[in-house]
Backbone of each chain as ProteinMPNN parsed JSONL, in Angstrom:
{"seq_chain_A": "XXXXXXXXXXXXXXXXXXXXXXXXXXXXXXXXXXXXXXXXXXXXXXXXXXXXXXXXXXXXXXXXXXXXXXXXXXXXXXXXXXXXXXXXXXXXXXXXXXXXXXXXXXXXXXXXXX", "coords_chain_A": {"N_chain_A": [[154.788, 194.816, 108.08], [158.197, 194.029, 108.579], [161.147, 196.07, 107.981], [163.316, 194.596, 106.96], [162.009, 192.423, 105.909], [160.542, 193.62, 103.873], [162.604, 194.431, 102.19], [163.608, 191.928, 101.507], [161.439, 190.861, 100.158], [161.293, 192.645, 98.028], [163.731, 192.136, 96.783], [163.372, 189.463, 96.112], [161.265, 189.725, 94.338], [162.495, 191.185, 92.296], [164.392, 189.304, 91.477], [162.689, 187.332, 90.556], [161.376, 188.598, 88.433], [163.523, 188.99, 86.73], [164.172, 186.333, 86.286], [161.877, 185.574, 85.008], [162.021, 187.009, 82.636], [164.138, 185.736, 81.353], [163.262, 183.112, 81.279], [161.08, 183.083, 79.68], [161.782, 182.767, 77.062], [162.227, 180.095, 76.81], [159.826, 178.758, 77.451], [156.344, 179.054, 76.407], [156.02, 182.357, 75.365], [154.074, 184.157, 76.114], [150.64, 184.643, 77.056], [148.094, 185.08, 74.931], [145.463, 187.152, 73.418], [144.768, 185.769, 71.164], [145.162, 183.085, 71.889], [143.112, 182.827, 73.778], [140.787, 183.429, 72.291], [140.87, 181.514, 70.345], [140.349, 179.123, 71.749], [137.858, 179.827, 72.673], [136.266, 180.104, 70.475], [134.209, 178.38, 69.716], [132.261, 179.086, 71.494], [131.461, 181.583, 70.651], [130.401, 180.811, 68.23], [128.281, 179.269, 69.187], [126.805, 181.285, 70.462], [125.951, 182.606, 68.274], [124.175, 180.924, 67.229], [125.172, 178.892, 65.724], [126.461, 176.6, 66.565], [127.008, 173.804, 68.861], [126.431, 173.732, 72.447], [128.099, 172.035, 73.769], [130.653, 171.922, 72.486], [131.463, 174.485, 72.991], [131.653, 174.532, 75.827], [133.661, 172.642, 76.131], [135.757, 174.018, 74.931], [136.06, 176.161, 76.708], [136.927, 174.846, 78.997], [139.288, 173.789, 78.04], [140.681, 176.117, 77.612], [140.974, 177.051, 80.232], [142.618, 175.047, 81.277], [144.865, 175.362, 79.642], [145.683, 177.922, 80.366], [146.38, 177.471, 83.004], [148.494, 175.683, 82.666], [150.278, 177.351, 81.405], [150.776, 179.259, 83.442], [151.876, 177.516, 85.276], [154.278, 176.82, 84.01], [155.615, 179.265, 84.12], [155.89, 179.604, 86.899], [157.371, 177.35, 87.509], [159.819, 177.778, 86.16], [160.657, 180.044, 87.527], [160.842, 179.025, 90.109], [163.011, 177.378, 89.833], [165.01, 179.178, 89.698], [165.152, 180.656, 91.982], [166.643, 180.723, 95.08], [166.539, 178.902, 98.21], [163.898, 178.191, 98.614], [161.296, 176.782, 100.488], [159.941, 173.872, 99.882], [157.892, 172.397, 101.012], [156.489, 174.31, 102.418], [155.739, 175.919, 100.275], [154.037, 174.17, 98.979], [151.795, 174.219, 100.52], [150.52, 176.559, 100.013], [148.249, 176.834, 98.169], [146.156, 175.65, 99.71], [146.25, 177.218, 102.042], [145.604, 179.725, 101.082], [143.216, 179.161, 100.035], [142.827, 178.73, 97.294], [142.983, 177.601, 93.869], [145.724, 177.051, 92.532], [148.48, 176.453, 90.244], [151.249, 174.304, 91.206], [154.108, 175.589, 93.031], [157.016, 174.757, 92.074], [160.127, 173.373, 91.099], [160.219, 170.977, 89.863], [157.852, 170.068, 88.88], [155.625, 168.487, 86.541], [154.438, 170.239, 84.116], [152.876, 169.676, 81.936], [151.019, 167.947, 82.805], [149.299, 169.343, 84.313], [146.011, 170.338, 84.886]], "CA_chain_A": [[155.942, 194.01, 107.638], [159.448, 194.662, 108.97], [161.919, 196.606, 106.85], [164.121, 193.516, 106.373], [161.111, 191.595, 105.092], [160.231, 194.384, 102.663], [163.777, 194.353, 101.312], [163.677, 190.556, 100.994], [160.374, 190.703, 99.164], [161.676, 193.421, 96.848], [164.811, 191.41, 96.105], [162.792, 188.255, 95.521], [160.482, 190.155, 93.178], [163.434, 191.537, 91.226], [164.96, 188.048, 90.971], [161.64, 186.633, 89.819], [161.137, 189.272, 87.16], [164.678, 188.682, 85.884], [164.025, 184.933, 85.884], [160.776, 185.512, 84.042], [162.484, 187.525, 81.35], [164.972, 184.747, 80.684], [162.566, 181.84, 81.125], [160.021, 183.178, 78.681], [162.262, 182.291, 75.768], [162.16, 178.633, 76.81], [158.423, 178.339, 77.431], [155.522, 179.985, 75.643], [156.425, 183.662, 75.856], [152.968, 184.893, 76.702], [149.295, 184.14, 76.808], [147.549, 186.189, 74.142], [144.047, 187.11, 73.043], [144.579, 184.717, 70.153], [144.965, 181.826, 72.623], [141.795, 182.833, 74.415], [139.705, 183.407, 71.312], [140.906, 180.225, 69.655], [139.615, 178.153, 72.565], [136.484, 180.287, 72.905], [135.568, 180.343, 69.206], [132.97, 177.606, 69.682], [131.255, 179.804, 72.285], [130.913, 182.616, 69.774], [129.533, 180.109, 67.282], [127.068, 178.923, 69.94], [126.033, 182.508, 70.711], [125.378, 183.017, 66.985], [123.253, 179.876, 66.811], [125.856, 178.073, 64.721], [127.212, 175.474, 67.122], [126.452, 173.23, 70.088], [127.0, 174.197, 73.71], [129.146, 171.102, 74.211], [131.947, 172.36, 71.967], [131.784, 175.725, 73.72], [132.103, 174.177, 77.185], [134.95, 171.97, 75.972], [136.736, 175.068, 74.669], [136.287, 176.93, 77.932], [137.755, 174.028, 79.904], [140.62, 173.718, 77.426], [141.315, 177.411, 77.868], [141.348, 177.08, 81.645], [143.766, 174.149, 81.455], [146.014, 175.965, 78.958], [146.132, 179.05, 81.176], [147.035, 176.92, 84.194], [149.792, 175.137, 82.249], [151.155, 178.498, 81.161], [151.188, 179.772, 84.756], [152.74, 176.485, 85.855], [155.595, 176.962, 83.397], [156.243, 180.475, 84.67], [156.252, 179.361, 88.298], [158.428, 176.326, 87.517], [161.079, 178.428, 85.789], [161.056, 180.935, 88.612], [161.229, 178.202, 91.268], [164.344, 176.843, 89.563], [165.978, 180.272, 89.739], [165.144, 181.299, 93.295], [167.215, 179.832, 96.099], [165.999, 178.955, 99.562], [162.464, 177.904, 98.707], [160.863, 175.627, 101.281], [158.918, 173.296, 99.005], [156.744, 171.982, 101.826], [155.727, 175.542, 102.67], [155.14, 176.322, 99.0], [152.956, 173.242, 98.627], [150.601, 174.51, 101.335], [149.951, 177.867, 99.649], [146.868, 176.757, 97.67], [145.217, 175.387, 100.807], [146.231, 178.34, 102.984], [144.917, 180.861, 100.442], [141.934, 178.656, 99.52], [142.788, 178.952, 95.848], [143.439, 176.469, 93.07], [146.794, 177.52, 91.656], [149.48, 175.415, 89.96], [152.271, 174.225, 92.255], [155.379, 176.304, 92.911], [157.999, 173.679, 92.189], [161.026, 173.285, 89.937], [160.202, 169.614, 89.319], [156.492, 169.692, 88.463], [155.393, 168.245, 85.11], [153.344, 171.168, 83.808], [151.997, 169.118, 80.905], [149.98, 167.164, 83.479], [148.419, 170.266, 85.04], [144.737, 170.511, 84.17]], "C_chain_A": [[157.224, 194.746, 108.01], [160.23, 195.107, 107.734], [162.727, 195.5, 106.156], [163.26, 192.633, 105.475], [160.771, 192.306, 103.784], [161.377, 194.306, 101.662], [163.854, 192.966, 100.685], [162.639, 190.335, 99.908], [160.74, 191.43, 97.877], [162.763, 192.699, 96.058], [164.267, 190.162, 95.416], [162.003, 188.621, 94.266], [161.395, 190.485, 92.004], [164.03, 190.27, 90.612], [163.941, 187.308, 90.113], [161.4, 187.276, 88.459], [162.296, 189.017, 86.199], [164.578, 187.245, 85.384], [162.94, 184.799, 84.824], [161.253, 185.941, 82.663], [163.3, 186.475, 80.608], [164.224, 183.448, 80.425], [161.52, 181.883, 80.024], [160.469, 182.7, 77.313], [162.113, 180.775, 75.673], [160.713, 178.145, 76.714], [157.659, 179.247, 76.469], [155.749, 181.364, 76.232], [155.295, 184.401, 76.547], [151.654, 184.202, 76.356], [148.537, 185.277, 76.145], [146.031, 186.071, 73.954], [143.797, 186.002, 72.026], [144.388, 183.356, 70.812], [143.534, 181.737, 73.144], [140.689, 182.661, 73.383], [139.703, 182.115, 70.496], [140.096, 179.193, 70.444], [138.144, 178.534, 72.719], [135.675, 180.408, 71.613], [134.244, 179.581, 69.134], [131.872, 178.286, 70.499], [130.642, 180.946, 71.476], [129.985, 181.969, 68.747], [128.209, 179.746, 67.954], [126.18, 180.157, 70.126], [125.468, 183.105, 69.413], [124.364, 181.995, 66.484], [123.861, 178.912, 65.821], [126.598, 176.871, 65.295], [126.617, 175.002, 68.43], [127.141, 173.775, 71.343], [128.152, 173.305, 74.151], [130.533, 171.513, 73.749], [132.416, 173.618, 72.684], [132.345, 175.396, 75.102], [133.469, 173.493, 77.132], [136.05, 173.011, 75.751], [137.074, 175.865, 75.912], [137.194, 176.138, 78.879], [139.172, 173.874, 79.352], [141.396, 175.002, 77.694], [141.809, 177.482, 79.307], [142.595, 176.231, 81.875], [145.021, 174.759, 80.818], [146.576, 177.13, 79.778], [146.874, 178.55, 82.415], [148.408, 176.318, 83.837], [150.784, 176.266, 81.976], [151.679, 179.053, 82.494], [152.147, 178.796, 85.429], [154.16, 176.622, 85.315], [156.348, 178.172, 83.93], [156.745, 180.223, 86.089], [157.388, 178.345, 88.393], [159.783, 176.956, 87.191], [161.582, 179.323, 86.909], [161.543, 180.134, 89.814], [162.635, 177.645, 91.083], [165.424, 177.906, 89.715], [166.105, 180.911, 91.112], [165.661, 180.31, 94.336], [166.441, 179.955, 97.412], [164.515, 178.706, 99.68], [162.239, 176.679, 99.586], [159.686, 175.008, 100.526], [157.685, 172.843, 99.777], [155.85, 173.186, 102.124], [155.014, 175.982, 101.386], [153.934, 175.454, 98.657], [151.667, 173.546, 99.39], [149.9, 175.798, 100.92], [148.529, 177.755, 99.103], [145.847, 176.548, 98.782], [145.113, 176.593, 101.737], [145.502, 179.544, 102.401], [143.53, 180.455, 99.93], [141.769, 178.988, 98.043], [143.333, 177.721, 95.145], [144.476, 176.962, 92.062], [147.75, 176.368, 91.368], [150.561, 175.414, 91.042], [153.48, 175.103, 91.965], [156.469, 175.277, 93.157], [158.834, 173.629, 90.919], [160.937, 171.93, 89.258], [158.824, 169.178, 88.826], [156.441, 169.446, 86.948], [154.174, 169.074, 84.7], [152.399, 170.622, 82.743], [150.862, 168.308, 81.531], [149.043, 168.039, 84.312], [147.143, 170.463, 84.239], [143.793, 171.401, 84.963]], "O_chain_A": [[157.334, 195.951, 107.785], [160.026, 194.617, 106.623], [162.817, 195.465, 104.929], [163.705, 192.16, 104.429], [160.718, 191.684, 102.723], [161.167, 194.14, 100.46], [164.127, 192.828, 99.492], [162.909, 189.713, 98.881], [160.532, 190.916, 96.779], [162.728, 192.654, 94.828], [164.647, 189.842, 94.289], [162.063, 187.917, 93.258], [161.113, 190.118, 90.863], [164.161, 190.163, 89.393], [164.281, 186.732, 89.08], [161.239, 186.581, 87.456], [162.086, 188.848, 84.998], [164.858, 186.961, 84.219], [163.063, 184.023, 83.876], [160.928, 185.314, 81.655], [163.18, 186.331, 79.392], [164.518, 182.752, 79.453], [161.121, 180.845, 79.495], [159.651, 182.278, 76.495], [161.899, 180.233, 74.588], [160.422, 177.211, 75.965], [158.248, 180.098, 75.802], [155.684, 181.541, 77.449], [155.533, 185.185, 77.465], [151.58, 183.321, 75.5], [148.36, 186.334, 76.749], [145.414, 185.056, 74.277], [142.739, 185.372, 72.031], [143.562, 182.558, 70.368], [142.848, 180.729, 72.978], [139.772, 181.86, 73.565], [138.657, 181.679, 70.016], [139.265, 178.481, 69.88], [137.287, 177.665, 72.877], [134.504, 180.782, 71.662], [133.272, 180.073, 68.56], [130.687, 178.088, 70.231], [129.453, 181.239, 71.601], [128.922, 182.504, 68.432], [127.142, 179.9, 67.359], [124.961, 180.085, 69.968], [124.616, 183.993, 69.448], [123.762, 182.184, 65.427], [123.136, 178.184, 65.143], [127.306, 176.186, 64.557], [125.816, 175.707, 69.044], [128.287, 174.22, 71.293], [129.073, 173.762, 74.828], [131.488, 171.462, 74.525], [133.605, 173.794, 72.95], [133.386, 175.92, 75.498], [134.326, 173.734, 77.982], [137.139, 172.901, 76.314], [138.234, 176.205, 76.147], [138.111, 176.694, 79.483], [140.139, 173.835, 80.112], [142.597, 174.98, 77.964], [142.93, 177.92, 79.566], [143.516, 176.645, 82.581], [146.109, 174.682, 81.388], [147.791, 177.302, 79.873], [147.876, 179.136, 82.825], [149.361, 176.431, 84.609], [151.972, 176.151, 82.277], [152.878, 179.285, 82.649], [153.113, 179.206, 86.073], [155.129, 176.549, 86.072], [157.556, 178.118, 84.161], [157.871, 180.578, 86.437], [158.263, 178.461, 89.252], [160.775, 176.693, 87.872], [162.776, 179.359, 87.205], [162.524, 180.501, 90.46], [163.367, 177.461, 92.055], [166.605, 177.587, 89.844], [167.067, 181.632, 91.373], [165.16, 179.191, 94.444], [165.787, 180.962, 97.684], [163.922, 178.974, 100.725], [162.919, 175.663, 99.437], [158.579, 175.547, 100.528], [156.568, 172.897, 99.263], [154.623, 173.094, 102.085], [153.845, 176.366, 101.41], [152.94, 175.937, 98.115], [150.579, 173.172, 98.953], [148.814, 176.101, 101.413], [147.663, 178.518, 99.533], [144.797, 177.19, 98.796], [144.019, 176.953, 102.171], [144.857, 180.297, 103.13], [142.766, 181.294, 99.452], [140.72, 179.46, 97.605], [144.045, 176.909, 95.736], [144.16, 177.25, 90.907], [147.832, 175.417, 92.144], [150.761, 176.424, 91.717], [153.833, 175.333, 90.809], [156.803, 174.966, 94.3], [158.325, 173.817, 89.814], [161.515, 171.74, 88.187], [158.653, 168.036, 88.399], [157.129, 170.116, 86.177], [153.031, 168.667, 84.908], [151.25, 171.053, 82.654], [149.865, 168.016, 80.871], [148.109, 167.538, 84.939], [147.196, 170.728, 83.038], [142.673, 171.662, 84.522]]}, "seq_chain_B": "XXXXXXXXXXXXXXXXXXXXXXXXXXXXXXXXXXXXXXXXXXXXXXXXXXXXXXXXXXXXXXXXXXXXXXXXXXXXXXXXXXXXXXXXXXXXXXXXXXXXXXXXXXXXXXXXXX", "coords_chain_B": {"N_chain_B": [[128.352, 167.233, 64.288], [126.927, 169.284, 61.808], [127.962, 169.837, 58.361], [127.633, 172.476, 57.506], [127.589, 173.8, 59.936], [130.181, 173.332, 60.834], [131.62, 174.788, 58.958], [130.671, 177.328, 59.555], [131.628, 177.605, 62.16], [134.37, 177.509, 61.673], [134.678, 179.816, 60.126], [133.87, 181.733, 61.962], [135.868, 181.389, 63.857], [138.106, 182.188, 62.388], [137.447, 184.859, 61.965], [137.464, 185.73, 64.572], [140.124, 185.363, 65.333], [141.351, 187.162, 63.63], [140.195, 189.493, 64.579], [141.251, 189.448, 67.115], [143.954, 189.861, 66.616], [143.95, 192.514, 65.768], [142.762, 193.801, 67.893], [144.461, 193.516, 69.991], [146.309, 195.518, 70.051], [145.002, 197.604, 71.151], [144.198, 196.851, 73.743], [145.864, 195.368, 76.638], [148.544, 193.62, 75.283], [149.264, 191.015, 75.797], [149.408, 188.371, 78.228], [151.866, 187.875, 80.436], [154.694, 185.926, 81.73], [155.959, 187.672, 83.422], [153.852, 189.243, 84.426], [152.528, 187.312, 85.946], [154.502, 186.477, 87.784], [155.073, 188.827, 89.053], [152.752, 189.351, 90.551], [152.818, 187.06, 92.071], [155.073, 187.213, 93.598], [155.166, 187.653, 96.347], [154.43, 185.21, 97.287], [156.593, 183.599, 96.741], [158.393, 184.825, 98.425], [157.163, 184.203, 100.846], [157.451, 181.411, 100.776], [160.122, 181.271, 101.133], [160.414, 181.979, 103.667], [160.398, 184.644, 104.18], [158.259, 186.381, 104.226], [154.781, 187.271, 104.905], [151.868, 185.097, 104.823], [149.559, 186.377, 104.14], [150.097, 188.489, 102.319], [150.897, 186.98, 100.175], [148.533, 185.528, 99.534], [146.916, 187.685, 98.864], [148.261, 188.539, 96.581], [147.869, 186.337, 94.884], [145.122, 186.444, 94.496], [144.92, 188.897, 93.29], [146.244, 188.348, 90.939], [144.526, 186.481, 89.772], [142.281, 188.098, 89.33], [143.391, 189.966, 87.563], [144.0, 188.344, 85.398], [141.442, 187.589, 84.628], [140.383, 190.058, 83.91], [141.987, 190.613, 81.738], [141.231, 188.514, 79.972], [138.577, 189.252, 79.706], [138.819, 191.668, 78.3], [139.778, 190.709, 75.86], [137.607, 189.132, 74.991], [135.627, 191.067, 74.897], [136.522, 192.813, 72.849], [136.45, 191.033, 70.722], [133.732, 190.409, 70.678], [132.693, 192.787, 69.831], [133.392, 192.745, 67.241], [132.257, 190.615, 65.946], [129.446, 189.695, 64.14], [125.918, 189.136, 64.701], [125.696, 187.979, 67.203], [123.878, 186.492, 69.817], [123.073, 188.008, 72.586], [121.722, 187.283, 74.894], [121.844, 184.523, 74.786], [124.609, 184.238, 74.9], [125.049, 185.185, 77.457], [124.203, 183.127, 79.025], [126.12, 181.188, 78.927], [128.202, 180.799, 80.958], [126.687, 179.634, 83.074], [125.56, 177.4, 81.767], [127.81, 175.93, 81.114], [128.818, 175.599, 83.56], [130.92, 177.162, 84.558], [133.118, 179.825, 85.586], [133.447, 182.349, 83.835], [134.535, 185.441, 82.261], [132.077, 187.787, 80.98], [130.724, 187.483, 77.627], [130.542, 190.104, 75.825], [130.042, 193.182, 74.161], [129.758, 195.465, 75.568], [130.527, 195.323, 78.185], [132.039, 196.431, 81.25], [135.189, 195.974, 81.671], [136.97, 196.704, 83.631], [135.658, 196.371, 85.95], [135.492, 193.732, 86.388], [136.164, 191.031, 88.468]], "CA_chain_B": [[128.084, 168.606, 63.834], [126.702, 169.324, 60.362], [129.043, 170.502, 57.619], [127.401, 173.923, 57.513], [127.993, 174.302, 61.251], [131.639, 173.321, 60.88], [132.089, 175.933, 58.169], [130.358, 178.54, 60.321], [132.556, 177.682, 63.289], [135.689, 177.848, 61.135], [134.651, 181.223, 59.734], [133.828, 182.523, 63.195], [137.2, 181.312, 64.464], [139.007, 183.029, 61.597], [137.097, 186.255, 62.25], [137.888, 186.032, 65.94], [141.58, 185.48, 65.378], [141.681, 188.428, 62.982], [139.799, 190.541, 65.519], [142.21, 189.419, 68.222], [145.208, 190.459, 66.18], [143.82, 193.965, 65.711], [142.334, 194.351, 69.184], [145.52, 193.428, 70.988], [147.033, 196.775, 70.133], [144.235, 198.521, 71.989], [144.257, 196.399, 75.135], [147.144, 194.738, 76.922], [148.776, 192.714, 74.169], [149.387, 189.632, 76.228], [149.585, 188.111, 79.65], [153.199, 187.287, 80.414], [155.246, 185.402, 82.985], [156.27, 188.801, 84.303], [152.607, 189.569, 85.139], [152.253, 186.261, 86.929], [155.502, 186.451, 88.85], [154.959, 190.057, 89.828], [151.69, 189.154, 91.544], [153.121, 185.905, 92.925], [156.375, 187.363, 94.254], [155.019, 187.519, 97.792], [154.34, 183.777, 97.606], [157.972, 183.101, 96.782], [158.957, 185.342, 99.676], [156.584, 183.382, 101.917], [158.034, 180.073, 100.724], [161.505, 181.385, 101.597], [160.385, 182.387, 105.061], [160.678, 186.081, 104.229], [157.072, 187.216, 104.129], [153.551, 186.701, 105.464], [150.961, 184.409, 103.899], [148.503, 187.304, 103.709], [150.525, 189.181, 101.095], [150.892, 185.954, 99.123], [147.138, 185.282, 99.128], [146.453, 188.898, 98.18], [148.863, 188.517, 95.244], [147.217, 185.299, 94.088], [143.786, 186.917, 94.117], [145.141, 189.98, 92.324], [146.599, 187.694, 89.677], [143.3, 185.902, 89.219], [141.451, 189.199, 88.822], [144.059, 190.555, 86.397], [143.842, 187.401, 84.285], [140.042, 187.654, 84.195], [140.197, 191.334, 83.202], [142.645, 190.45, 80.433], [140.343, 187.689, 79.137], [137.387, 190.071, 79.448], [139.152, 192.603, 77.227], [139.853, 189.951, 74.598], [136.25, 188.732, 74.6], [134.879, 192.292, 74.569], [136.941, 193.257, 71.518], [135.949, 190.082, 69.731], [132.275, 190.524, 70.617], [132.379, 193.989, 69.063], [133.759, 192.525, 65.833], [131.518, 189.482, 65.389], [128.033, 190.032, 63.986], [124.924, 188.081, 64.899], [125.73, 187.35, 68.524], [122.696, 186.594, 70.661], [123.676, 188.323, 73.882], [121.043, 186.501, 75.932], [122.432, 183.18, 74.715], [125.992, 184.349, 75.39], [125.044, 185.403, 78.904], [123.907, 181.868, 79.724], [127.222, 180.233, 78.756], [128.826, 180.384, 82.222], [125.806, 178.708, 83.81], [125.393, 176.142, 81.029], [129.074, 175.172, 81.18], [129.19, 175.527, 84.979], [132.25, 177.767, 84.712], [133.097, 181.234, 85.954], [134.233, 183.092, 82.84], [134.029, 186.803, 82.05], [130.984, 187.818, 80.001], [130.971, 187.766, 76.205], [129.699, 191.269, 75.577], [130.79, 194.335, 73.661], [129.5, 196.639, 76.404], [130.913, 195.082, 79.573], [133.125, 197.244, 81.808], [136.144, 194.966, 82.132], [137.685, 197.149, 84.829], [134.881, 195.957, 87.127], [135.542, 192.275, 86.504], [137.076, 190.616, 89.545]], "C_chain_B": [[127.919, 168.607, 62.308], [127.817, 170.114, 59.682], [128.888, 172.025, 57.643], [127.837, 174.534, 58.844], [129.507, 174.364, 61.365], [132.217, 174.514, 60.131], [131.853, 177.223, 58.942], [131.325, 178.713, 61.48], [133.943, 178.092, 62.799], [135.763, 179.321, 60.748], [134.65, 182.128, 60.961], [135.201, 182.538, 63.854], [138.175, 182.215, 63.727], [138.744, 184.502, 61.882], [137.595, 186.664, 63.632], [139.392, 186.224, 66.022], [142.033, 186.78, 64.722], [141.351, 189.594, 63.915], [140.797, 190.611, 66.667], [143.492, 190.129, 67.83], [145.111, 191.978, 66.187], [143.484, 194.557, 67.072], [143.457, 194.357, 70.209], [146.301, 194.721, 71.12], [146.331, 197.738, 71.081], [144.322, 198.134, 73.463], [145.674, 195.914, 75.432], [147.351, 193.645, 75.886], [148.819, 191.264, 74.602], [149.55, 189.569, 77.739], [150.88, 187.316, 79.764], [153.574, 186.66, 81.757], [155.544, 186.543, 83.955], [155.039, 189.249, 85.078], [152.394, 188.581, 86.283], [153.217, 186.34, 88.102], [155.493, 187.73, 89.667], [153.912, 189.88, 90.93], [152.033, 188.029, 92.534], [154.406, 186.076, 93.733], [156.273, 187.196, 95.769], [154.895, 186.057, 98.207], [155.729, 183.139, 97.627], [158.652, 183.58, 98.065], [158.457, 184.518, 100.857], [157.241, 182.007, 101.954], [159.521, 180.077, 101.075], [161.565, 181.792, 103.066], [160.573, 183.876, 105.248], [159.435, 186.958, 104.179], [155.846, 186.513, 104.664], [152.678, 186.047, 104.389], [149.914, 185.374, 103.349], [148.856, 188.02, 102.41], [150.508, 188.221, 99.909], [149.465, 185.728, 98.624], [146.57, 186.486, 98.388], [146.983, 188.918, 96.747], [148.189, 187.506, 94.342], [145.855, 185.791, 93.605], [143.893, 188.075, 93.115], [145.454, 189.409, 90.948], [145.356, 187.136, 89.001], [142.419, 186.992, 88.612], [142.068, 189.813, 87.569], [143.896, 189.655, 85.176], [142.419, 187.457, 83.744], [139.768, 188.975, 83.456], [140.841, 191.268, 81.82], [141.743, 189.648, 79.489], [139.095, 188.473, 78.761], [137.648, 191.03, 78.29], [139.221, 191.919, 75.872], [138.45, 189.626, 74.099], [135.419, 189.947, 74.197], [135.231, 192.773, 73.164], [136.396, 192.339, 70.441], [134.441, 190.225, 69.566], [131.856, 191.737, 69.79], [132.613, 193.777, 67.569], [132.93, 191.442, 65.162], [130.038, 189.84, 65.32], [127.152, 188.835, 64.341], [124.964, 187.399, 66.239], [124.399, 187.557, 69.234], [123.193, 186.782, 72.09], [123.021, 187.548, 75.028], [121.605, 185.082, 75.965], [123.851, 183.206, 75.279], [126.029, 184.462, 76.91], [124.811, 184.124, 79.692], [125.064, 180.871, 79.685], [127.872, 179.844, 80.085], [127.975, 179.373, 82.998], [125.699, 177.366, 83.092], [126.651, 175.291, 81.076], [129.539, 174.984, 82.621], [130.626, 176.022, 85.181], [132.077, 179.25, 85.044], [134.007, 182.005, 85.001], [133.676, 184.5, 82.723], [132.947, 186.793, 80.977], [131.465, 188.05, 78.575], [130.026, 188.883, 75.824], [130.568, 192.428, 75.117], [130.649, 195.543, 74.572], [129.918, 196.453, 77.859], [132.045, 196.022, 79.987], [134.134, 196.289, 82.435], [136.894, 195.391, 83.385], [136.946, 196.741, 86.101], [134.838, 194.446, 87.302], [136.554, 191.903, 87.576], [137.068, 189.116, 89.697]], "O_chain_B": [[128.711, 167.982, 61.603], [128.509, 170.924, 60.298], [129.864, 172.763, 57.78], [128.381, 175.637, 58.884], [130.059, 175.316, 61.917], [133.159, 175.162, 60.586], [132.715, 178.101, 58.984], [131.788, 179.82, 61.756], [134.612, 178.916, 63.423], [136.764, 179.993, 60.999], [135.334, 183.15, 60.998], [135.647, 183.572, 64.351], [138.971, 182.921, 64.345], [139.674, 185.296, 62.025], [138.077, 187.778, 63.838], [139.876, 187.133, 66.696], [142.974, 187.425, 65.186], [142.115, 190.552, 64.03], [141.146, 191.695, 67.134], [144.051, 190.9, 68.61], [146.064, 192.662, 66.562], [143.875, 195.685, 67.374], [143.415, 195.111, 71.181], [146.888, 194.997, 72.166], [146.965, 198.572, 71.728], [144.499, 198.993, 74.327], [146.57, 196.031, 74.596], [146.455, 192.838, 75.635], [148.442, 190.376, 73.836], [149.793, 190.57, 78.413], [150.976, 186.204, 79.244], [152.888, 186.831, 82.764], [155.396, 186.39, 85.167], [155.144, 189.6, 86.253], [152.12, 188.962, 87.421], [152.811, 186.279, 89.263], [155.862, 187.722, 90.841], [154.153, 190.214, 92.09], [151.594, 188.047, 93.684], [154.788, 185.173, 94.477], [157.184, 186.661, 96.401], [155.215, 185.701, 99.341], [156.001, 182.249, 98.432], [159.391, 182.833, 98.706], [159.224, 184.176, 101.757], [157.554, 181.493, 103.028], [160.115, 179.02, 101.289], [162.647, 181.931, 103.635], [160.875, 184.331, 106.351], [159.559, 188.18, 104.097], [155.858, 185.298, 104.859], [152.745, 186.398, 103.212], [149.438, 185.207, 102.226], [148.023, 188.144, 101.512], [150.155, 188.597, 98.791], [149.223, 185.738, 97.417], [145.837, 186.337, 97.411], [146.259, 189.267, 95.815], [147.958, 187.778, 93.163], [145.482, 185.582, 92.451], [143.065, 188.211, 92.214], [144.993, 189.919, 89.927], [145.164, 187.304, 87.797], [141.879, 186.829, 87.518], [141.354, 190.144, 86.622], [143.681, 190.134, 84.063], [142.213, 187.382, 82.532], [139.008, 188.998, 82.487], [140.304, 191.804, 80.851], [141.517, 190.05, 78.348], [138.61, 188.375, 77.634], [136.807, 191.188, 77.406], [138.782, 192.47, 74.862], [138.143, 189.822, 72.923], [134.609, 189.875, 73.273], [134.343, 193.103, 72.378], [135.942, 192.789, 69.39], [133.928, 190.169, 68.448], [130.813, 191.729, 69.137], [132.102, 194.527, 66.737], [132.902, 191.359, 63.934], [129.444, 190.242, 66.321], [127.584, 187.684, 64.286], [124.341, 186.352, 66.419], [123.859, 188.663, 69.251], [123.672, 185.841, 72.723], [123.679, 187.2, 76.008], [121.816, 184.511, 77.036], [124.248, 182.318, 76.034], [126.914, 183.914, 77.567], [125.167, 184.031, 80.867], [125.004, 179.827, 80.334], [128.079, 178.654, 80.323], [128.491, 178.381, 83.513], [125.742, 176.314, 83.73], [126.57, 174.063, 81.078], [130.528, 174.298, 82.877], [131.429, 175.396, 85.873], [131.022, 179.838, 84.808], [135.167, 182.279, 85.307], [132.51, 184.746, 83.034], [132.906, 185.881, 80.151], [132.472, 188.718, 78.342], [128.852, 188.647, 75.536], [131.677, 192.632, 75.612], [131.339, 196.544, 74.379], [129.687, 197.338, 78.683], [132.903, 196.367, 79.175], [133.967, 195.848, 83.572], [137.399, 194.546, 84.124], [137.516, 196.757, 87.192], [134.229, 193.937, 88.243], [137.675, 192.412, 87.582], [137.772, 188.578, 90.552]]}, "name": "protein", "num_of_chains": 2, "seq": "XXXXXXXXXXXXXXXXXXXXXXXXXXXXXXXXXXXXXXXXXXXXXXXXXXXXXXXXXXXXXXXXXXXXXXXXXXXXXXXXXXXXXXXXXXXXXXXXXXXXXXXXXXXXXXXXXXXXXXXXXXXXXXXXXXXXXXXXXXXXXXXXXXXXXXXXXXXXXXXXXXXXXXXXXXXXXXXXXXXXXXXXXXXXXXXXXXXXXXXXXXXXXXXXXXXXXXXXXXXXXXXXXXXX"}
């Protein structure tokens, strides 16, 4: 990576971290063990013989969706704070990396991310 | 679900939340926007035309692994606090729910979760 690119990346990272610090007050501030264990509690009940697998699986999927909505909110706040984003390029990132991540967009409705 | 099962699930959930509150001091307390944006900063750089896709994809995968290690730590602490877990039953949860979640085990090495 060229030196100019490294500087740009470093500056972008600094801007993102600053944006994160300010955006966290607006959205959920963090994703905690309590979030995880609340959704996973039915799995512990299942593993103790006290509950059905269906509730456990439902909890796991709820947890996954909640984590994705949280990440979506972080990325949305950051996208609104960083100038010069090419949204078409950003939209191709999941396909190019072969990953299923929430969109990087200032206009996404994170409540619809699942 | 029978009433006894509901009570058991509620008690397990309460125990888990209490365990989470105490275990968070030992592990990373939470997963924040700053974690997410730190790993995703190269993707913002890429979407601004300032960086390669490779660094972005590497960051996304690092984020995924970090999130799984965080969840692993939460589940490990909880598993150590909840009595009566059938570890063989717990080990089958990912397959039964067709999901890729960290193991529910008090002895797992979360640093090796990827």
